[in-house]
Biopython code that builds the backbone (N, CA, C, O; Angstrom):
import numpy as np
from Bio.PDB.StructureBuilder import StructureBuilder

atoms = [
    (1, "MET", "N", (0.133, -25.155, -12.635)),
    (1, "MET", "CA", (0.530, -24.590, -11.119)),
    (1, "MET", "C", (1.829, -25.736, -10.953)),
    (1, "MET", "O", (1.785, -26.904, -11.340)),
    (2, "LYS", "N", (2.681, -25.237, -10.447)),
    (2, "LYS", "CA", (3.819, -25.899, -9.884)),
    (2, "LYS", "C", (4.007, -26.286, -8.675)),
    (2, "LYS", "O", (3.428, -25.667, -7.783)),
    (3, "ASN", "N", (4.896, -27.448, -8.334)),
    (3, "ASN", "CA", (5.029, -27.748, -6.904)),
    (3, "ASN", "C", (6.094, -26.840, -6.350)),
    (3, "ASN", "O", (6.716, -26.356, -7.295)),
    (4, "VAL", "N", (6.682, -26.292, -4.846)),
    (4, "VAL", "CA", (7.175, -26.198, -4.233)),
    (4, "VAL", "C", (7.552, -26.558, -3.095)),
    (4, "VAL", "O", (6.748, -26.591, -2.163)),
    (5, "THR", "N", (9.124, -26.972, -2.909)),
    (5, "THR", "CA", (8.638, -27.545, -1.296)),
    (5, "THR", "C", (10.165, -26.355, -0.252)),
    (5, "THR", "O", (11.357, -26.099, -0.422)),
    (6, "ILE", "N", (8.914, -25.956, 0.903)),
    (6, "ILE", "CA", (9.917, -25.038, 1.499)),
    (6, "ILE", "C", (9.923, -25.484, 2.702)),
    (6, "ILE", "O", (9.100, -26.345, 3.012)),
    (7, "THR", "N", (11.076, -24.876, 3.870)),
    (7, "THR", "CA", (11.278, -25.315, 4.908)),
    (7, "THR", "C", (10.925, -24.600, 6.000)),
    (7, "THR", "O", (11.544, -23.539, 6.072)),
    (8, "VAL", "N", (10.110, -24.805, 6.930)),
    (8, "VAL", "CA", (9.607, -23.824, 8.219)),
    (8, "VAL", "C", (9.698, -24.368, 9.634)),
    (8, "VAL", "O", (9.514, -25.565, 9.850)),
    (9, "ASP", "N", (9.882, -23.801, 10.267)),
    (9, "ASP", "CA", (10.300, -23.927, 11.804)),
    (9, "ASP", "C", (8.824, -24.972, 12.343)),
    (9, "ASP", "O", (7.729, -24.571, 11.950)),
    (10, "GLU", "N", (8.854, -26.032, 13.063)),
    (10, "GLU", "CA", (7.624, -26.358, 13.764)),
    (10, "GLU", "C", (6.586, -25.864, 14.010)),
    (10, "GLU", "O", (5.488, -26.293, 13.652)),
    (11, "GLY", "N", (6.844, -24.716, 14.772)),
    (11, "GLY", "CA", (6.087, -23.306, 15.391)),
    (11, "GLY", "C", (5.166, -22.790, 14.462)),
    (11, "GLY", "O", (3.951, -22.630, 14.583)),
    (12, "VAL", "N", (6.296, -22.431, 13.040)),
    (12, "VAL", "CA", (5.069, -21.890, 12.057)),
    (12, "VAL", "C", (4.405, -23.060, 11.134)),
    (12, "VAL", "O", (3.437, -22.749, 10.442)),
    (13, "LEU", "N", (4.732, -23.944, 11.115)),
    (13, "LEU", "CA", (3.718, -24.815, 10.178)),
    (13, "LEU", "C", (2.834, -25.265, 11.555)),
    (13, "LEU", "O", (1.863, -25.885, 11.122)),
    (14, "GLU", "N", (2.789, -25.225, 12.586)),
    (14, "GLU", "CA", (1.504, -25.744, 13.211)),
    (14, "GLU", "C", (0.334, -24.127, 13.232)),
    (14, "GLU", "O", (-0.897, -24.140, 13.240)),
    (15, "TRP", "N", (1.032, -23.188, 13.236)),
    (15, "TRP", "CA", (0.653, -21.678, 13.015)),
    (15, "TRP", "C", (-0.115, -22.052, 11.343)),
    (15, "TRP", "O", (-1.170, -21.664, 10.842)),
    (16, "ALA", "N", (0.420, -22.501, 11.092)),
    (16, "ALA", "CA", (-0.060, -22.147, 9.456)),
    (16, "ALA", "C", (-0.904, -23.182, 8.951)),
    (16, "ALA", "O", (-1.320, -22.972, 7.812)),
    (17, "ARG", "N", (-1.399, -24.626, 9.693)),
    (17, "ARG", "CA", (-2.309, -25.503, 9.731)),
    (17, "ARG", "C", (-3.296, -25.522, 10.612)),
    (17, "ARG", "O", (-4.366, -26.110, 10.452)),
    (18, "VAL", "N", (-2.854, -24.658, 11.900)),
    (18, "VAL", "CA", (-4.287, -23.947, 12.289)),
    (18, "VAL", "C", (-4.857, -22.836, 11.515)),
    (18, "VAL", "O", (-6.058, -22.803, 11.244)),
    (19, "GLU", "N", (-3.999, -21.895, 11.140)),
    (19, "GLU", "CA", (-4.678, -20.990, 10.449)),
    (19, "GLU", "C", (-5.323, -21.242, 8.855)),
    (19, "GLU", "O", (-6.049, -20.324, 8.473)),
    (20, "ALA", "N", (-5.148, -22.282, 7.984)),
    (20, "ALA", "CA", (-5.472, -22.863, 7.348)),
    (20, "ALA", "C", (-6.715, -23.227, 7.221)),
    (20, "ALA", "O", (-7.540, -22.893, 6.370)),
    (21, "ALA", "N", (-6.827, -24.098, 8.327)),
    (21, "ALA", "CA", (-7.490, -24.941, 8.748)),
    (21, "ALA", "C", (-9.113, -23.822, 9.333)),
    (21, "ALA", "O", (-10.246, -23.889, 8.855)),
    (22, "ARG", "N", (-8.632, -22.929, 10.443)),
    (22, "ARG", "CA", (-9.542, -21.686, 10.267)),
    (22, "ARG", "C", (-10.013, -20.884, 8.860)),
    (22, "ARG", "O", (-10.868, -20.012, 9.018)),
    (23, "ARG", "N", (-9.608, -21.076, 7.753)),
    (23, "ARG", "CA", (-9.868, -19.915, 6.407)),
    (23, "ARG", "C", (-10.414, -21.676, 5.550)),
    (23, "ARG", "O", (-10.670, -21.524, 4.355)),
    (24, "GLY", "N", (-10.518, -22.615, 5.880)),
    (24, "GLY", "CA", (-11.283, -23.935, 4.935)),
    (24, "GLY", "C", (-10.357, -23.781, 3.894)),
    (24, "GLY", "O", (-10.508, -23.297, 2.773)),
    (25, "SER", "N", (-9.081, -24.415, 4.601)),
    (25, "SER", "CA", (-8.090, -24.170, 2.887)),
    (25, "SER", "C", (-6.918, -24.901, 3.493)),
    (25, "SER", "O", (-6.914, -25.319, 4.651)),
    (26, "SER", "N", (-6.049, -25.012, 2.743)),
    (26, "SER", "CA", (-4.926, -26.449, 2.834)),
    (26, "SER", "C", (-3.862, -25.144, 3.070)),
    (26, "SER", "O", (-3.962, -23.945, 2.808)),
    (27, "VAL", "N", (-3.087, -25.739, 3.521)),
    (27, "VAL", "CA", (-1.622, -25.114, 4.037)),
    (27, "VAL", "C", (-1.181, -24.579, 2.565)),
    (27, "VAL", "O", (-0.676, -23.464, 2.432)),
    (28, "SER", "N", (-1.331, -25.156, 1.845)),
    (28, "SER", "CA", (-0.369, -24.880, 0.100)),
    (28, "SER", "C", (-0.901, -24.103, -0.701)),
    (28, "SER", "O", (-0.264, -23.490, -1.558)),
    (29, "ARG", "N", (-2.249, -24.015, -0.517)),
    (29, "ARG", "CA", (-3.128, -22.969, -0.831)),
    (29, "ARG", "C", (-3.045, -21.566, -0.094)),
    (29, "ARG", "O", (-3.112, -20.565, -0.808)),
    (30, "MET", "N", (-2.932, -21.444, 1.008)),
    (30, "MET", "CA", (-2.883, -20.505, 1.892)),
    (30, "MET", "C", (-1.762, -19.530, 1.742)),
    (30, "MET", "O", (-1.683, -18.302, 1.698)),
    (31, "VAL", "N", (-0.696, -20.802, 1.663)),
    (31, "VAL", "CA", (1.070, -20.130, 1.050)),
    (31, "VAL", "C", (1.016, -19.530, -0.241)),
    (31, "VAL", "O", (1.586, -18.470, -0.500)),
    (32, "GLY", "N", (0.275, -20.253, -1.137)),
    (32, "GLY", "CA", (0.069, -19.645, -2.691)),
    (32, "GLY", "C", (-0.681, -18.345, -2.590)),
    (32, "GLY", "O", (-0.272, -17.375, -3.228)),
    (33, "GLU", "N", (-1.692, -18.265, -1.872)),
    (33, "GLU", "CA", (-2.673, -16.577, -1.984)),
    (33, "GLU", "C", (-1.907, -16.009, -1.248)),
    (33, "GLU", "O", (-1.751, -14.872, -1.692)),
    (34, "MET", "N", (-1.174, -16.205, -0.115)),
    (34, "MET", "CA", (-0.055, -15.226, 0.549)),
    (34, "MET", "C", (0.762, -14.797, -0.716)),
    (34, "MET", "O", (0.795, -13.627, -1.097)),
    (35, "LEU", "N", (1.463, -15.892, -1.385)),
    (35, "LEU", "CA", (2.490, -15.055, -2.089)),
    (35, "LEU", "C", (1.965, -14.224, -3.244)),
    (35, "LEU", "O", (2.511, -13.167, -3.562)),
    (36, "ALA", "N", (1.006, -14.659, -3.807)),
    (36, "ALA", "CA", (0.134, -13.543, -4.944)),
    (36, "ALA", "C", (-0.337, -12.572, -4.329)),
    (36, "ALA", "O", (-0.460, -11.603, -5.078)),
    (37, "ASP", "N", (-0.821, -12.293, -2.779)),
    (37, "ASP", "CA", (-1.316, -11.240, -2.456)),
    (37, "ASP", "C", (0.211, -10.501, -2.208)),
    (37, "ASP", "O", (0.011, -9.313, -1.954)),
    (38, "LYS", "N", (1.316, -10.748, -2.203)),
    (38, "LYS", "CA", (2.026, -10.011, -1.714)),
    (38, "LYS", "C", (2.752, -9.361, -3.231)),
    (38, "LYS", "O", (3.071, -8.208, -3.521)),
    (39, "MET", "N", (2.840, -10.619, -3.994)),
    (39, "MET", "CA", (3.162, -10.292, -5.352)),
    (39, "MET", "C", (2.290, -9.014, -5.812)),
    (39, "MET", "O", (2.894, -7.984, -6.110)),
    (40, "ARG", "N", (1.199, -9.050, -5.863)),
    (40, "ARG", "CA", (0.186, -7.928, -6.577)),
    (40, "ARG", "C", (0.615, -6.950, -5.429)),
    (40, "ARG", "O", (1.039, -6.020, -6.116)),
    (41, "HIS", "N", (0.742, -6.645, -4.429)),
    (41, "HIS", "CA", (0.645, -5.403, -3.460)),
    (41, "HIS", "C", (2.047, -4.979, -4.169)),
    (41, "HIS", "O", (1.987, -3.997, -4.910)),
    (42, "ASP", "N", (3.465, -5.709, -3.991)),
    (42, "ASP", "CA", (5.174, -5.055, -4.789)),
    (42, "ASP", "C", (4.569, -4.478, -5.824)),
    (42, "ASP", "O", (4.568, -3.248, -5.878)),
    (43, "ASP", "N", (3.966, -5.210, -6.798)),
    (43, "ASP", "CA", (3.670, -4.861, -8.336)),
    (43, "ASP", "C", (3.040, -3.696, -8.277)),
    (43, "ASP", "O", (3.500, -2.924, -9.118)),
    (44, "ALA", "N", (1.825, -3.050, -7.378)),
    (44, "ALA", "CA", (1.233, -1.977, -7.677)),
    (44, "ALA", "C", (1.977, -0.755, -6.742)),
    (44, "ALA", "O", (1.679, 0.432, -6.875)),
    (45, "TYR", "N", (2.766, -1.142, -5.993)),
    (45, "TYR", "CA", (3.605, -0.179, -5.491)),
    (45, "TYR", "C", (4.742, 0.585, -5.817)),
    (45, "TYR", "O", (5.210, 1.636, -5.380)),
    (46, "GLU", "N", (5.209, -0.559, -7.077)),
    (46, "GLU", "CA", (6.295, -0.409, -8.006)),
    (46, "GLU", "C", (5.864, 0.597, -9.101)),
    (46, "GLU", "O", (6.485, 1.561, -9.547)),
    (47, "ARG", "N", (4.578, 0.098, -9.431)),
    (47, "ARG", "CA", (3.756, 0.756, -10.463)),
    (47, "ARG", "C", (3.753, 2.154, -10.419)),
    (47, "ARG", "O", (4.157, 2.916, -11.297)),
    (48, "ALA", "N", (3.253, 2.445, -9.301)),
    (48, "ALA", "CA", (3.031, 3.894, -8.527)),
    (48, "ALA", "C", (4.005, 5.095, -8.384)),
    (48, "ALA", "O", (3.984, 6.306, -8.604)),
    (49, "TYR", "N", (5.196, 3.807, -7.727)),
    (49, "TYR", "CA", (6.729, 4.664, -7.717)),
    (49, "TYR", "C", (7.136, 5.325, -8.851)),
    (49, "TYR", "O", (7.509, 6.498, -8.836)),
    (50, "ARG", "N", (7.069, 4.418, -10.140)),
    (50, "ARG", "CA", (7.433, 4.793, -11.506)),
    (50, "ARG", "C", (6.920, 5.742, -12.052)),
    (50, "ARG", "O", (7.455, 6.515, -12.847)),
    (51, "GLU", "N", (5.526, 5.751, -11.546)),
    (51, "GLU", "CA", (4.570, 7.170, -12.123)),
    (51, "GLU", "C", (5.035, 8.348, -12.015)),
    (51, "GLU", "O", (5.313, 9.315, -12.725)),
    (52, "TRP", "N", (5.061, 7.836, -10.320)),
    (52, "TRP", "CA", (5.721, 9.245, -9.462)),
    (52, "TRP", "C", (6.664, 9.988, -9.961)),
    (52, "TRP", "O", (6.697, 11.203, -10.156)),
    (53, "GLN", "N", (7.747, 8.829, -10.231)),
    (53, "GLN", "CA", (8.972, 9.253, -10.393)),
    (53, "GLN", "C", (8.875, 9.699, -11.867)),
    (53, "GLN", "O", (9.702, 10.534, -12.231)),
    (54, "PHE", "N", (8.224, 9.375, -12.510)),
    (54, "PHE", "CA", (8.665, 9.919, -14.220)),
    (54, "PHE", "C", (7.285, 11.232, -14.318)),
    (54, "PHE", "O", (7.103, 11.814, -15.388)),
    (55, "ASP", "N", (6.617, 11.480, -13.364)),
    (55, "ASP", "CA", (5.551, 12.454, -13.750)),
    (55, "ASP", "C", (6.265, 13.798, -14.109)),
    (55, "ASP", "O", (6.837, 14.438, -13.226)),
    (56, "ASP", "N", (6.238, 14.130, -15.121)),
    (56, "ASP", "CA", (6.518, 15.563, -15.531)),
    (56, "ASP", "C", (5.641, 16.564, -15.463)),
    (56, "ASP", "O", (5.580, 17.340, -16.416)),
    (57, "ARG", "N", (4.947, 16.712, -14.537)),
    (57, "ARG", "CA", (4.201, 17.741, -13.567)),
    (57, "ARG", "C", (4.921, 18.746, -13.013)),
    (57, "ARG", "O", (5.976, 18.314, -12.549)),
    (58, "ARG", "N", (4.785, 19.852, -12.882)),
    (58, "ARG", "CA", (6.074, 20.579, -12.246)),
    (58, "ARG", "C", (5.060, 21.025, -11.007)),
    (58, "ARG", "O", (4.078, 21.748, -11.171)),
    (59, "TRP", "N", (5.523, 20.399, -9.602)),
    (59, "TRP", "CA", (4.705, 21.009, -8.535)),
    (59, "TRP", "C", (5.611, 22.244, -7.774)),
    (59, "TRP", "O", (5.065, 22.732, -6.784)),
    (60, "MET", "N", (6.655, 22.670, -8.069)),
    (60, "MET", "CA", (6.992, 23.329, -8.127)),
    (60, "MET", "C", (6.825, 24.898, -8.272)),
    (60, "MET", "O", (6.758, 25.244, -9.451)),
    (61, "SER", "N", (6.733, 26.026, -7.265)),
    (61, "SER", "CA", (6.275, 27.410, -7.756)),
    (61, "SER", "C", (7.351, 28.251, -7.855)),
    (61, "SER", "O", (8.555, 28.218, -7.601)),
    (62, "ASP", "N", (6.378, 29.176, -8.394)),
    (62, "ASP", "CA", (7.991, 30.353, -8.583)),
    (62, "ASP", "C", (8.345, 31.272, -7.226)),
    (62, "ASP", "O", (8.671, 32.454, -7.330)),
    (63, "GLY", "N", (8.265, 30.751, -6.261)),
    (63, "GLY", "CA", (8.335, 31.084, -5.080)),
    (63, "GLY", "C", (7.894, 32.442, -4.814)),
    (63, "GLY", "O", (8.593, 33.307, -4.287)),
    (64, "GLN", "N", (6.392, 32.617, -5.309)),
    (64, "GLN", "CA", (5.212, 33.439, -4.767)),
    (64, "GLN", "C", (4.227, 32.723, -4.452)),
    (64, "GLN", "O", (3.726, 31.842, -5.150)),
    (65, "ALA", "N", (3.870, 33.092, -3.294)),
    (65, "ALA", "CA", (2.721, 32.558, -2.101)),
    (65, "ALA", "C", (1.394, 32.525, -3.237)),
    (65, "ALA", "O", (1.034, 33.667, -3.524)),
    (66, "PRO", "N", (0.772, 31.658, -3.784)),
    (66, "PRO", "CA", (-0.412, 31.559, -4.636)),
    (66, "PRO", "C", (-1.759, 32.523, -4.296)),
    (66, "PRO", "O", (-2.501, 33.203, -5.004)),
    (67, "PHE", "N", (-1.710, 32.302, -3.190)),
    (67, "PHE", "CA", (-2.835, 33.487, -2.081)),
    (67, "PHE", "C", (-2.008, 34.254, -1.052)),
    (67, "PHE", "O", (-0.846, 33.997, -0.737)),
    (68, "ALA", "N", (-2.694, 35.129, -0.626)),
    (68, "ALA", "CA", (-2.418, 36.203, 0.372)),
    (68, "ALA", "C", (-2.892, 35.544, 1.757)),
    (68, "ALA", "O", (-3.932, 34.888, 1.820)),
    (69, "ARG", "N", (-2.050, 35.764, 2.868)),
    (69, "ARG", "CA", (-2.902, 35.699, 3.984)),
    (69, "ARG", "C", (-4.354, 35.429, 4.342)),
    (69, "ARG", "O", (-5.166, 34.541, 4.606)),
    (70, "ASP", "N", (-4.151, 36.999, 4.161)),
    (70, "ASP", "CA", (-5.756, 37.924, 4.348)),
    (70, "ASP", "C", (-6.542, 37.160, 3.515)),
    (70, "ASP", "O", (-7.565, 36.792, 4.092)),
    (71, "GLU", "N", (-6.454, 36.800, 2.426)),
    (71, "GLU", "CA", (-7.591, 35.893, 1.000)),
    (71, "GLU", "C", (-7.526, 34.607, 1.714)),
    (71, "GLU", "O", (-8.631, 34.081, 1.577)),
    (72, "ILE", "N", (-6.791, 33.895, 2.375)),
    (72, "ILE", "CA", (-7.106, 32.699, 2.446)),
    (72, "ILE", "C", (-7.996, 32.709, 3.959)),
    (72, "ILE", "O", (-8.748, 31.774, 4.235)),
    (73, "TYR", "N", (-7.832, 33.702, 4.738)),
    (73, "TYR", "CA", (-7.918, 33.407, 6.164)),
    (73, "TYR", "C", (-9.828, 34.415, 6.392)),
    (73, "TYR", "O", (-10.631, 34.157, 7.289)),
    (74, "ALA", "N", (-10.049, 35.615, 5.143)),
    (74, "ALA", "CA", (-10.957, 36.485, 5.038)),
    (74, "ALA", "C", (-12.118, 35.889, 5.258)),
    (74, "ALA", "O", (-12.950, 36.704, 5.656)),
    (75, "GLU", "N", (-12.510, 34.850, 5.171)),
    (75, "GLU", "CA", (-13.880, 33.951, 5.413)),
    (75, "GLU", "C", (-14.127, 33.579, 6.806)),
    (75, "GLU", "O", (-15.315, 33.592, 7.127)),
    (76, "ARG", "N", (-13.587, 33.370, 7.383)),
    (76, "ARG", "CA", (-13.514, 33.003, 8.619)),
    (76, "ARG", "C", (-13.085, 34.170, 9.520)),
    (76, "ARG", "O", (-13.434, 34.023, 10.692)),
    (77, "LEU", "N", (-12.476, 35.183, 9.272)),
    (77, "LEU", "CA", (-12.595, 36.466, 9.935)),
    (77, "LEU", "C", (-13.859, 36.972, 10.031)),
    (77, "LEU", "O", (-14.286, 37.461, 11.077)),
    (78, "ALA", "N", (-14.560, 36.887, 8.911)),
    (78, "ALA", "CA", (-15.651, 37.761, 8.909)),
    (78, "ALA", "C", (-16.720, 36.873, 9.700)),
    (78, "ALA", "O", (-17.744, 37.492, 9.986)),
    (79, "ARG", "N", (-16.668, 35.432, 10.136)),
    (79, "ARG", "CA", (-17.486, 35.288, 10.763)),
    (79, "ARG", "C", (-17.397, 35.585, 12.647)),
    (79, "ARG", "O", (-18.116, 35.044, 13.488)),
    (80, "PHE", "N", (-16.643, 36.274, 12.815)),
    (80, "PHE", "CA", (-16.277, 36.322, 13.956)),
    (80, "PHE", "C", (-16.196, 37.924, 14.340)),
    (80, "PHE", "O", (-15.752, 38.243, 15.443)),
    (81, "ARG", "N", (-16.685, 39.034, 13.291)),
    (81, "ARG", "CA", (-16.814, 40.061, 13.030)),
    (81, "ARG", "C", (-18.426, 40.742, 13.608)),
    (81, "ARG", "O", (-18.718, 41.916, 13.380)),
]
sb = StructureBuilder()
sb.init_structure("model")
sb.init_model(0)
sb.init_chain("A")
sb.init_seg("    ")
for serial, (resi, resn, name, xyz) in enumerate(atoms, 1):
    if name == "N":
        sb.init_residue(resn, " ", resi, " ")
    sb.init_atom(name, np.array(xyz, "f"), 0.0, 1.0, " ", f" {name:<3s}", serial, name[0])
structure = sb.get_structure()
């Protein structure tokens, strides 16, 4: 583990102290956990975006509707007859 010095406003530091105490943690540990969570979230987002971007499946249609309107609603319409 490495130490890092950060600069924050007094109000932010006070909130961080109270929040860390509420969680039963230190400000240092809480900030470290927040950064790790942010890193995991961003990595997961980037990974999902890249997978989507390079997805070779083709979602485009040939311009024809896959189902006729009557086929889609036939079951529902039968209930009211």
